[in-house]
Backbone and ligand atoms as CSV (ligand in chain L), in Angstrom:
chain,resi,resn,atom,element,x,y,z
A,1,UNK,N,N,21.989,-4.656,8.198
A,1,UNK,CA,C,21.235,-5.924,8.333
A,1,UNK,C,C,20.531,-6.226,6.999
A,2,UNK,N,N,20.714,-7.422,6.438
A,2,UNK,CA,C,20.062,-7.721,5.155
A,2,UNK,C,C,18.555,-7.861,5.328
A,3,UNK,N,N,17.827,-7.665,4.260
A,3,UNK,CA,C,16.375,-7.838,4.311
A,3,UNK,C,C,16.063,-9.316,4.429
A,4,UNK,N,N,15.109,-9.621,5.287
A,4,UNK,CA,C,14.704,-11.016,5.446
A,4,UNK,C,C,13.195,-11.073,5.260
A,5,UNK,N,N,12.761,-11.701,4.188
A,5,UNK,CA,C,11.341,-11.739,3.839
A,5,UNK,C,C,10.697,-12.984,4.440
A,6,UNK,N,N,9.625,-12.795,5.185
A,6,UNK,CA,C,8.902,-13.910,5.803
A,6,UNK,C,C,7.781,-14.360,4.846
A,7,UNK,N,N,7.930,-15.511,4.207
A,7,UNK,CA,C,6.927,-15.942,3.224
A,7,UNK,C,C,5.587,-16.328,3.848
A,8,UNK,N,N,5.533,-16.354,5.182
A,8,UNK,CA,C,4.251,-16.665,5.851
A,8,UNK,C,C,3.492,-15.400,6.246
A,9,UNK,N,N,4.000,-14.218,5.902
A,9,UNK,CA,C,3.257,-13.013,6.290
A,9,UNK,C,C,1.910,-12.984,5.570
A,10,UNK,N,N,0.971,-12.238,6.159
A,10,UNK,CA,C,-0.424,-12.324,5.709
A,10,UNK,C,C,-0.608,-11.879,4.255
A,11,UNK,N,N,0.180,-10.925,3.797
A,11,UNK,CA,C,0.009,-10.479,2.409
A,11,UNK,C,C,0.595,-11.510,1.433
A,12,UNK,N,N,1.650,-12.199,1.846
A,12,UNK,CA,C,2.166,-13.300,1.011
A,12,UNK,C,C,1.091,-14.372,0.891
A,13,UNK,N,N,0.383,-14.617,1.973
A,13,UNK,CA,C,-0.680,-15.631,1.953
A,13,UNK,C,C,-1.853,-15.177,1.088
A,14,UNK,N,N,-2.154,-13.889,1.121
A,14,UNK,CA,C,-3.193,-13.347,0.221
A,14,UNK,C,C,-2.751,-13.542,-1.229
A,15,UNK,N,N,-1.490,-13.226,-1.518
A,15,UNK,CA,C,-1.001,-13.350,-2.903
A,15,UNK,C,C,-1.032,-14.800,-3.376
A,16,UNK,N,N,-0.840,-15.741,-2.473
A,16,UNK,CA,C,-0.903,-17.164,-2.857
A,16,UNK,C,C,-2.341,-17.685,-2.907
A,17,UNK,N,N,-3.306,-16.834,-2.546
A,17,UNK,CA,C,-4.708,-17.248,-2.582
A,17,UNK,C,C,-5.120,-18.076,-1.375
A,18,UNK,N,N,-4.305,-18.062,-0.314
A,18,UNK,CA,C,-4.620,-18.862,0.882
A,18,UNK,C,C,-5.613,-18.134,1.800
A,19,UNK,N,N,-5.684,-16.819,1.648
A,19,UNK,CA,C,-6.568,-15.989,2.469
A,19,UNK,C,C,-7.343,-15.087,1.506
A,20,UNK,N,N,-8.665,-14.925,1.721
A,20,UNK,CA,C,-9.431,-14.079,0.803
A,20,UNK,C,C,-9.091,-12.594,0.978
A,21,UNK,N,N,-9.382,-11.835,-0.040
A,21,UNK,CA,C,-9.235,-10.378,0.069
A,21,UNK,C,C,-10.278,-9.735,-0.809
A,22,UNK,N,N,-10.547,-8.463,-0.530
A,22,UNK,CA,C,-11.490,-7.702,-1.363
A,22,UNK,C,C,-10.665,-6.927,-2.388
A,23,UNK,N,N,-10.444,-7.562,-3.523
A,23,UNK,CA,C,-9.571,-6.977,-4.543
A,23,UNK,C,C,-10.213,-5.745,-5.174
A,24,UNK,N,N,-9.392,-4.709,-5.328
A,24,UNK,CA,C,-9.803,-3.483,-6.009
A,24,UNK,C,C,-9.291,-3.521,-7.448
A,25,UNK,N,N,-8.051,-3.950,-7.627
A,25,UNK,CA,C,-7.456,-4.030,-8.965
A,25,UNK,C,C,-6.228,-4.921,-8.887
A,26,UNK,N,N,-5.941,-5.562,-10.020
A,26,UNK,CA,C,-4.755,-6.417,-10.081
A,26,UNK,C,C,-4.044,-6.158,-11.401
A,27,UNK,N,N,-2.717,-6.117,-11.343
A,27,UNK,CA,C,-1.894,-5.934,-12.536
A,27,UNK,C,C,-0.854,-7.061,-12.540
A,28,UNK,N,N,-0.032,-7.162,-13.573
A,28,UNK,CA,C,0.940,-8.264,-13.595
A,28,UNK,C,C,1.852,-8.318,-12.364
A,29,UNK,N,N,2.217,-7.155,-11.810
A,29,UNK,CA,C,3.200,-7.142,-10.713
A,29,UNK,C,C,2.658,-6.627,-9.394
A,30,UNK,N,N,1.378,-6.266,-9.338
A,30,UNK,CA,C,0.865,-5.602,-8.127
A,30,UNK,C,C,-0.589,-5.974,-7.872
A,31,UNK,N,N,-1.000,-5.775,-6.614
A,31,UNK,CA,C,-2.388,-6.054,-6.219
A,31,UNK,C,C,-2.858,-4.910,-5.312
A,32,UNK,N,N,-4.108,-4.495,-5.498
A,32,UNK,CA,C,-4.718,-3.498,-4.608
A,32,UNK,C,C,-5.967,-4.115,-4.007
A,33,UNK,N,N,-6.133,-3.946,-2.686
A,33,UNK,CA,C,-7.303,-4.516,-2.012
A,33,UNK,C,C,-7.686,-3.645,-0.821
A,34,UNK,N,N,-8.937,-3.813,-0.380
A,34,UNK,CA,C,-9.434,-3.017,0.740
A,34,UNK,C,C,-8.788,-3.469,2.054
A,35,UNK,N,N,-8.389,-2.493,2.870
A,35,UNK,CA,C,-7.873,-2.804,4.206
A,35,UNK,C,C,-8.998,-3.424,5.037
A,36,UNK,N,N,-8.657,-4.449,5.799
A,36,UNK,CA,C,-9.673,-5.181,6.574
A,36,UNK,C,C,-10.202,-4.348,7.746
A,37,UNK,N,N,-9.412,-3.377,8.222
A,37,UNK,CA,C,-9.841,-2.487,9.321
A,37,UNK,C,C,-9.689,-1.039,8.846
A,38,UNK,N,N,-10.633,-0.585,8.009
A,38,UNK,CA,C,-10.439,0.728,7.376
A,38,UNK,C,C,-10.440,1.884,8.372
A,39,UNK,N,N,-9.544,2.831,8.143
A,39,UNK,CA,C,-9.457,4.043,8.969
A,39,UNK,C,C,-10.146,5.228,8.312
A,40,UNK,N,N,-10.689,5.040,7.135
A,40,UNK,CA,C,-11.344,6.120,6.391
A,40,UNK,C,C,-12.260,5.454,5.368
A,41,UNK,N,N,-13.207,6.216,4.803
A,41,UNK,CA,C,-14.105,5.624,3.807
A,41,UNK,C,C,-13.347,4.979,2.641
A,42,UNK,N,N,-12.235,5.604,2.250
A,42,UNK,CA,C,-11.334,4.959,1.282
A,42,UNK,C,C,-10.094,4.511,2.052
A,43,UNK,N,N,-9.851,3.226,2.103
A,43,UNK,CA,C,-8.612,2.714,2.708
A,43,UNK,C,C,-8.212,1.466,1.920
A,44,UNK,N,N,-7.351,1.710,0.969
A,44,UNK,CA,C,-6.932,0.641,0.048
A,44,UNK,C,C,-5.436,0.418,0.238
A,45,UNK,N,N,-5.036,-0.850,0.186
A,45,UNK,CA,C,-3.615,-1.200,0.262
A,45,UNK,C,C,-3.150,-1.603,-1.132
A,46,UNK,N,N,-1.994,-1.094,-1.519
A,46,UNK,CA,C,-1.392,-1.482,-2.795
A,46,UNK,C,C,-0.096,-2.208,-2.469
A,47,UNK,N,N,0.070,-3.404,-3.011
A,47,UNK,CA,C,1.279,-4.181,-2.716
A,47,UNK,C,C,1.907,-4.687,-4.020
A,48,UNK,N,N,3.230,-4.803,-4.026
A,48,UNK,CA,C,3.866,-5.492,-5.144
A,48,UNK,C,C,3.695,-7.005,-4.936
A,49,UNK,N,N,3.716,-7.768,-6.005
A,49,UNK,CA,C,3.603,-9.229,-5.849
A,49,UNK,C,C,4.935,-9.856,-5.434
A,50,UNK,N,N,6.020,-9.142,-5.655
A,50,UNK,CA,C,7.342,-9.671,-5.299
A,50,UNK,C,C,7.588,-9.586,-3.802
A,51,UNK,N,N,8.619,-10.331,-3.321
A,51,UNK,CA,C,8.886,-10.441,-1.884
A,51,UNK,C,C,9.726,-9.288,-1.339
A,52,UNK,N,N,9.089,-8.132,-1.182
A,52,UNK,CA,C,9.785,-6.949,-0.668
A,52,UNK,C,C,9.233,-6.591,0.707
A,53,UNK,N,N,10.129,-6.251,1.606
A,53,UNK,CA,C,9.743,-6.027,3.007
A,53,UNK,C,C,9.280,-4.594,3.253
A,54,UNK,N,N,9.981,-3.654,2.675
A,54,UNK,CA,C,9.723,-2.230,2.963
A,54,UNK,C,C,9.817,-1.399,1.686
A,55,UNK,N,N,9.435,-0.144,1.796
A,55,UNK,CA,C,9.535,0.775,0.650
A,55,UNK,C,C,10.973,0.854,0.153
A,56,UNK,N,N,11.932,0.967,1.075
A,56,UNK,CA,C,13.334,1.082,0.638
A,56,UNK,C,C,13.803,-0.190,-0.060
A,57,UNK,N,N,13.409,-1.355,0.486
A,57,UNK,CA,C,13.764,-2.622,-0.148
A,57,UNK,C,C,13.215,-2.683,-1.569
A,58,UNK,N,N,11.911,-2.346,-1.700
A,58,UNK,CA,C,11.260,-2.384,-3.011
A,58,UNK,C,C,11.898,-1.372,-3.964
A,59,UNK,N,N,12.035,-0.141,-3.484
A,59,UNK,CA,C,12.463,0.943,-4.375
A,59,UNK,C,C,13.885,0.746,-4.878
A,60,UNK,N,N,14.719,0.098,-4.058
A,60,UNK,CA,C,16.120,-0.060,-4.458
A,60,UNK,C,C,16.392,-1.363,-5.194
A,61,UNK,N,N,15.492,-2.347,-5.097
A,61,UNK,CA,C,15.842,-3.640,-5.701
A,61,UNK,C,C,14.834,-4.160,-6.725
A,62,UNK,N,N,13.642,-3.604,-6.794
A,62,UNK,CA,C,12.670,-4.085,-7.786
A,62,UNK,C,C,13.095,-3.637,-9.188
A,63,UNK,N,N,12.589,-4.340,-10.188
A,63,UNK,CA,C,12.890,-3.969,-11.580
A,63,UNK,C,C,12.121,-2.702,-11.952
A,64,UNK,N,N,12.567,-2.061,-13.023
A,64,UNK,CA,C,11.884,-0.859,-13.505
A,64,UNK,C,C,10.425,-1.186,-13.844
A,65,UNK,N,N,10.210,-2.361,-14.367
A,65,UNK,CA,C,8.841,-2.768,-14.735
A,65,UNK,C,C,7.949,-2.907,-13.497
A,66,UNK,N,N,8.487,-3.524,-12.445
A,66,UNK,CA,C,7.714,-3.668,-11.193
A,66,UNK,C,C,7.428,-2.301,-10.576
A,67,UNK,N,N,8.442,-1.430,-10.610
A,67,UNK,CA,C,8.269,-0.092,-10.017
A,67,UNK,C,C,7.188,0.690,-10.746
A,68,UNK,N,N,7.260,0.695,-12.063
A,68,UNK,CA,C,6.263,1.454,-12.835
A,68,UNK,C,C,4.875,0.861,-12.621
A,69,UNK,N,N,4.798,-0.447,-12.645
A,69,UNK,CA,C,3.507,-1.131,-12.471
A,69,UNK,C,C,2.893,-0.757,-11.117
A,70,UNK,N,N,3.703,-0.772,-10.070
A,70,UNK,CA,C,3.221,-0.480,-8.717
A,70,UNK,C,C,2.721,0.962,-8.605
A,71,UNK,N,N,3.569,1.920,-9.010
A,71,UNK,CA,C,3.203,3.330,-8.796
A,71,UNK,C,C,2.058,3.739,-9.704
A,72,UNK,N,N,1.992,3.154,-10.880
A,72,UNK,CA,C,0.853,3.478,-11.755
A,72,UNK,C,C,-0.438,2.897,-11.167
A,73,UNK,N,N,-0.338,1.732,-10.559
A,73,UNK,CA,C,-1.541,1.165,-9.937
A,73,UNK,C,C,-1.986,2.033,-8.758
A,74,UNK,N,N,-1.018,2.537,-7.978
A,74,UNK,CA,C,-1.380,3.415,-6.847
A,74,UNK,C,C,-2.169,4.625,-7.357
A,75,UNK,N,N,-1.713,5.218,-8.444
A,75,UNK,CA,C,-2.420,6.387,-9.004
A,75,UNK,C,C,-3.793,5.975,-9.531
A,76,UNK,N,N,-3.847,4.827,-10.173
A,76,UNK,CA,C,-5.129,4.367,-10.740
A,76,UNK,C,C,-6.159,4.112,-9.639
A,77,UNK,N,N,-5.694,3.528,-8.549
A,77,UNK,CA,C,-6.580,3.242,-7.413
A,77,UNK,C,C,-7.139,4.542,-6.836
A,78,UNK,N,N,-6.267,5.540,-6.683
A,78,UNK,CA,C,-6.726,6.847,-6.168
A,78,UNK,C,C,-7.736,7.455,-7.137
A,79,UNK,N,N,-7.437,7.357,-8.415
A,79,UNK,CA,C,-8.355,7.921,-9.420
A,79,UNK,C,C,-9.703,7.218,-9.345
A,80,UNK,N,N,-9.686,5.895,-9.336
A,80,UNK,CA,C,-10.941,5.141,-9.385
A,80,UNK,C,C,-11.733,5.278,-8.078
A,81,UNK,N,N,-11.018,5.598,-6.979
A,81,UNK,CA,C,-11.713,5.840,-5.705
A,81,UNK,C,C,-12.296,7.252,-5.666
A,82,UNK,N,N,-11.942,8.089,-6.637
A,82,UNK,CA,C,-12.538,9.426,-6.738
A,82,UNK,C,C,-11.922,10.448,-5.808
A,83,UNK,N,N,-10.687,10.220,-5.344
A,83,UNK,CA,C,-10.117,11.131,-4.339
A,83,UNK,C,C,-9.081,12.104,-4.899
A,84,UNK,N,N,-8.803,12.046,-6.191
A,84,UNK,CA,C,-7.794,12.952,-6.752
A,84,UNK,C,C,-8.396,14.347,-6.892
A,85,UNK,N,N,-7.740,15.307,-6.221
A,85,UNK,CA,C,-8.300,16.660,-6.144
A,85,UNK,C,C,-8.386,17.307,-7.526
A,86,UNK,N,N,-7.396,17.080,-8.355
A,86,UNK,CA,C,-7.385,17.690,-9.690
A,86,UNK,C,C,-8.541,17.184,-10.543
A,87,UNK,N,N,-9.170,16.123,-10.074
A,87,UNK,CA,C,-10.281,15.544,-10.840
A,87,UNK,C,C,-11.607,15.674,-10.085
A,88,UNK,N,N,-11.653,16.624,-9.130
A,88,UNK,CA,C,-12.904,16.876,-8.423
A,88,UNK,C,C,-13.032,16.158,-7.088
A,89,UNK,N,N,-12.031,15.368,-6.709
A,89,UNK,CA,C,-12.051,14.686,-5.410
A,89,UNK,C,C,-11.579,15.606,-4.295
A,90,UNK,N,N,-11.504,15.059,-3.087
A,90,UNK,CA,C,-11.159,15.889,-1.926
A,90,UNK,C,C,-9.753,15.604,-1.408
A,91,UNK,N,N,-8.942,14.865,-2.161
A,91,UNK,CA,C,-7.565,14.602,-1.767
A,91,UNK,C,C,-7.421,13.293,-1.011
A,92,UNK,N,N,-6.192,12.886,-0.840
A,92,UNK,CA,C,-5.925,11.596,-0.185
A,92,UNK,C,C,-4.535,11.620,0.436
A,93,UNK,N,N,-4.252,10.611,1.241
A,93,UNK,CA,C,-2.922,10.453,1.835
A,93,UNK,C,C,-2.409,9.071,1.477
A,94,UNK,N,N,-1.139,8.999,1.137
A,94,UNK,CA,C,-0.480,7.711,0.879
A,94,UNK,C,C,0.587,7.515,1.949
A,95,UNK,N,N,0.507,6.391,2.662
A,95,UNK,CA,C,1.428,6.128,3.781
A,95,UNK,C,C,2.073,4.764,3.578
A,96,UNK,N,N,3.368,4.704,3.810
A,96,UNK,CA,C,4.066,3.413,3.843
A,96,UNK,C,C,4.831,3.330,5.155
A,97,UNK,N,N,4.430,2.436,6.033
A,97,UNK,CA,C,5.182,2.206,7.260
A,97,UNK,C,C,6.344,1.256,6.960
A,98,UNK,N,N,7.463,1.482,7.639
A,98,UNK,CA,C,8.644,0.637,7.407
A,98,UNK,C,C,9.405,0.469,8.721
A,99,UNK,N,N,9.256,-0.710,9.317
A,99,UNK,CA,C,10.037,-1.013,10.511
A,99,UNK,C,C,9.384,-0.606,11.822
A,100,UNK,N,N,10.139,-0.816,12.894
A,100,UNK,CA,C,9.629,-0.755,14.262
A,100,UNK,C,C,8.991,0.562,14.670
A,101,UNK,N,N,9.695,1.664,14.505
A,101,UNK,CA,C,9.138,2.940,14.952
A,101,UNK,C,C,7.883,3.335,14.188
A,102,UNK,N,N,7.726,2.808,12.982
A,102,UNK,CA,C,6.545,3.165,12.180
A,102,UNK,C,C,5.338,2.308,12.538
A,103,UNK,N,N,5.575,1.252,13.342
A,103,UNK,CA,C,4.521,0.280,13.672
A,103,UNK,C,C,4.095,-0.514,12.452
A,104,UNK,N,N,5.019,-0.807,11.565
A,104,UNK,CA,C,4.685,-1.680,10.428
A,104,UNK,C,C,4.262,-3.033,10.989
A,105,UNK,N,N,3.030,-3.424,10.659
A,105,UNK,CA,C,2.466,-4.686,11.169
A,105,UNK,C,C,2.779,-5.849,10.248
A,106,UNK,N,N,2.665,-5.597,8.966
A,106,UNK,CA,C,2.804,-6.683,7.990
A,106,UNK,C,C,4.110,-6.473,7.218
A,107,UNK,N,N,5.039,-7.434,7.313
A,107,UNK,CA,C,6.358,-7.224,6.717
A,107,UNK,C,C,6.420,-7.549,5.223
A,108,UNK,N,N,5.447,-7.021,4.506
A,108,UNK,CA,C,5.440,-7.056,3.035
A,108,UNK,C,C,5.098,-5.636,2.615
A,109,UNK,N,N,5.960,-5.000,1.827
A,109,UNK,CA,C,5.773,-3.591,1.486
A,109,UNK,C,C,4.347,-3.327,1.009
A,110,UNK,N,N,3.734,-2.279,1.561
A,110,UNK,CA,C,2.403,-1.876,1.128
A,110,UNK,C,C,2.248,-0.373,1.288
A,111,UNK,N,N,1.445,0.182,0.411
A,111,UNK,CA,C,1.111,1.602,0.459
A,111,UNK,C,C,-0.353,1.704,0.844
A,112,UNK,N,N,-0.622,2.466,1.921
A,112,UNK,CA,C,-2.009,2.752,2.297
A,112,UNK,C,C,-2.470,3.955,1.473
A,113,UNK,N,N,-3.628,3.856,0.846
A,113,UNK,CA,C,-4.256,5.011,0.186
A,113,UNK,C,C,-5.512,5.328,1.002
A,114,UNK,N,N,-5.508,6.506,1.619
A,114,UNK,CA,C,-6.584,6.877,2.544
A,114,UNK,C,C,-7.274,8.153,2.068
A,115,UNK,N,N,-8.596,8.187,2.172
A,115,UNK,CA,C,-9.307,9.399,1.789
A,115,UNK,C,C,-10.786,9.259,2.064
A,116,UNK,N,N,-11.540,10.265,1.595
A,116,UNK,CA,C,-12.992,10.219,1.759
A,116,UNK,C,C,-13.473,10.933,3.001
A,117,UNK,N,N,-12.535,11.443,3.814
A,117,UNK,CA,C,-12.872,12.293,4.973
A,117,UNK,C,C,-11.632,13.134,5.279
A,118,UNK,N,N,-11.799,14.253,6.027
A,118,UNK,CA,C,-10.610,15.008,6.426
A,118,UNK,C,C,-9.720,14.113,7.294
A,119,UNK,N,N,-8.430,14.071,6.995
A,119,UNK,CA,C,-7.548,13.104,7.653
A,119,UNK,C,C,-6.746,13.704,8.798
A,120,UNK,N,N,-6.843,15.001,9.006
A,120,UNK,CA,C,-6.119,15.612,10.114
A,120,UNK,C,C,-4.633,15.724,9.813
A,121,UNK,N,N,-3.899,16.176,10.820
A,121,UNK,CA,C,-2.466,16.340,10.644
A,121,UNK,C,C,-1.822,14.963,10.516
A,122,UNK,N,N,-0.698,14.929,9.859
A,122,UNK,CA,C,-0.009,13.641,9.669
A,122,UNK,C,C,0.370,13.033,11.015
A,123,UNK,N,N,0.940,13.848,11.898
A,123,UNK,CA,C,1.397,13.379,13.216
A,123,UNK,C,C,1.267,14.535,14.195
A,124,UNK,N,N,1.150,14.232,15.499
A,124,UNK,CA,C,1.259,15.327,16.454
A,124,UNK,C,C,2.676,15.917,16.375
A,125,UNK,N,N,2.829,17.196,16.696
A,125,UNK,CA,C,4.164,17.789,16.617
A,125,UNK,C,C,5.145,17.061,17.529
A,126,UNK,N,N,6.417,16.961,17.139
A,126,UNK,CA,C,7.443,16.326,17.957
A,126,UNK,C,C,7.695,17.179,19.180
A,127,UNK,N,N,8.143,16.564,20.243
A,127,UNK,CA,C,8.588,17.369,21.368
A,127,UNK,C,C,7.809,17.091,22.593
L,1,AMP,P1,P,0.924,-1.573,8.611
L,1,AMP,O1,O,0.757,-1.231,10.052
L,1,AMP,O2,O,1.353,-0.397,7.766
L,1,AMP,O3,O,1.799,-2.786,8.415
L,1,AMP,O4,O,-0.527,-1.912,8.075
L,1,AMP,C1,C,-1.006,-3.204,7.898
L,1,AMP,C2,C,-2.444,-3.078,7.474
L,1,AMP,O5,O,-2.875,-4.336,6.978
L,1,AMP,C3,C,-3.421,-2.693,8.599
L,1,AMP,O6,O,-4.096,-1.487,8.244
L,1,AMP,C4,C,-4.378,-3.878,8.679
L,1,AMP,O7,O,-5.705,-3.501,8.947
L,1,AMP,C5,C,-4.228,-4.491,7.298
L,1,AMP,N1,N,-4.541,-5.912,7.213
L,1,AMP,C6,C,-4.091,-6.904,8.018
L,1,AMP,N2,N,-4.574,-8.095,7.609
L,1,AMP,C7,C,-5.326,-7.841,6.512
L,1,AMP,C8,C,-6.090,-8.651,5.629
L,1,AMP,N3,N,-6.183,-9.996,5.797
L,1,AMP,N4,N,-6.735,-8.064,4.598
L,1,AMP,C9,C,-6.673,-6.721,4.431
L,1,AMP,N5,N,-5.958,-5.903,5.222
L,1,AMP,C10,C,-5.293,-6.453,6.248
């Protein structure tokens, strides 16, 4: 099934400036902002500005420049939030939901950066 990008999704509307956001950082190809319903003291979303639906869509079709810009911003956001363990922080989790079973709510690729408290196991054991 080909990727179908919905230009009315909420993050597309944020990128067009139609909806406000609490920006953390912006680069030529990416935007980082606070999640509106945070699950941890640090809960930042990093998104590419291009119309990508999921991590696989982005990773396989974005330009090298967009990819580097995005992943470097993700690292910068973690650093500036103070959660990188090698730098005295307490660690963080990066999550990207993609599709139905993951409960992806917003069909514009985004990486959740979560930290600032113990986050528990990733998932309950299968079975
Ligand atoms: P996901 O389930 O991975 O698609 O996550 C979507 C995330 O977007 C959720 O954590 C929401 O709280 C967050 N979210 C939805 N609308 C907004 C918004 N207007 N500004 C910031 N975060 C949002």
